[in-house]
N, C-alpha and C positions, 0 to 999 in steps of 0.2 A: 573358633575360627581359626585356622592354620595360614602360617606364613606360606605363602606361592615357593613350592619348593622347587620350580623351575628356575626362580631368581636368586636362591638363595644357595652357595658354598659351601658344605660341611668339611673342614679340613685338618690337618695337625697343627698345630701353630709354628713359627718359627720364632727366631729371634727378631725379624722385620716386626714382628706383630707387639714386641714390647711395648713401645711408644703409645700406639694405637689402644692399646690394653688400658695404659696408665689414663688418657684421655678418657676413654669410654667410661673407666670407673669414676673417675672424677665426677664426668657429668649424669653419675646414677646413685645419688644421695637417697638413701643413706649408707649406702657401702661404703667400708671404709677402704680407704684410699694406701696404696704402698708405693715404696719409692718406684722410681721407672726400673732400677737393678734389680729391684725382686719381681717385677712383674716379667723382665729377660729371664729371670730363671723360672719363672712358671712357664714361659715360652721356649726352654730348650731344657733343664731339666727333667720338667715334668708332661714333656710334648705328647710322648704316648698314648697320656693318660687322661689328657686334654684335647679342647675341643674350639677351635675357631671358625665363624661362620662370619663369611663377607657377603654383601649385596652389592653390585657394581665395583669392587674392590675395594668397599668400605666395611669395616670390621661391625657386625651390629651385633654379635652375640659370642660369648666366649665362656666355659666353663675351665677353671685350674682344677686338677683331678692330683692325685697320685698313691699309690699302695703303699701304706705304712710297712716297714720293713719287718717289724713286730708281728704283722697281720698279713698273712699271705693270700688269707680268703676274702680281703676286702679293697676296695677303692673309696678312698677318700676325697669328698668333694669340698674342696676350700673356697670357693667363690663362683656365684652365678652371676652374669650381668648379661642384661638383654638393653639393647638399644630403644628408646623410647618409641620410635617409629616401630618397632614390632612388638610390644607388648601386649599380652593380653591375646596372642595369635598362635600359642603352642609352642612357642619357639625353645624356650627352657626344656620341657619335656623332651624334646628330639634332642636336643643335646646331650641329654642323661643317657637316653636309652642309645646313642650311637657311642658312647663312651664304654658301655657297659659290653657293647658288641665287639670293639675293638681288640685286636689279637693280644695287646699288652694285658687285659682284664680278664684273659683265659684264667679258668679256677677262681673266679670272683664269686662268691656267693653272697655278700652282703655291699651294702651301701651305707657310709657314713658321712653324716655333715653335723655341722654346730650352725644354731639359728637362736636368734634373740626369743625369747618369749612373746615378744608382741608382733614381729614379723609375721603378719597373716598372710602375705604372699608367698613367701618361702614354705610356712606350715601346708598352704593348699598345694603348691605344686609337688611337694614331697609325699605327701598323702594320695595324692593323686598316680605317683609314680607306684608308689608302694600298690595302691591299688590294679594298675596295669599289670603288676607282676604277679596279683593274687599272690600277697605275702603281707607278713606282718612290720609294722613301724612300731617300734619301742624307742623310748625316751627317757632322758634324766639328766639333771644339770650337771654340768661337766666342768665349766669355768664358771666360779662364783664372780659377781661382781665385786666385794669386798676383797676376798682372797684373792684373787686373781687380776683383777683390774683396776685396785686401789680406789676402787667407789668410781671411778672415771668410766665406765662403761656398761652396760647391761649384763646380767648373766647369759652365759650361752649353753643352750641346751645340746647334749649328744644326742642326734637319731640315729639309728640302725634299723636299715630295712634289709630284710632277707629272714630266712635264706632265698634264692632265689637262682633259676639257671637261665639263663641266655643262649640262644643257638650264635656260636661265631662267624 
């Protein structure tokens, strides 16, 4: 079931979204929270490759993403968050599709992200996204629990989806 498109507004984030993003992530465990300042940078420095979704003026979805300087053909998804009221309605995948169609993603043919091995919802989202684009999804452990997180966080697998082509 998809969220009602008539009530949702997809847009580029602004600095005014930083605090609301911080609160949305805090209300969405097990997501890693960042400082409000970090969220402000996501909403400004990465605005062209990120998406904010609001319903009745309230932030209900957000994806922060950026194009790594050394990979001009890639958009990297940092974090996906969907308000509990919108979960299970296809909003996360709609936000991904919105990002890859943006002018800031012209020339992008790969999407990357990291996911912990036990995050079944994220695995399902990105597998479905790859299927919709009729492309491959490859993965390998990128950041290891002990080597990179001091044993305090689960390992993160790097997913690489592509190549794909999306009309701009």
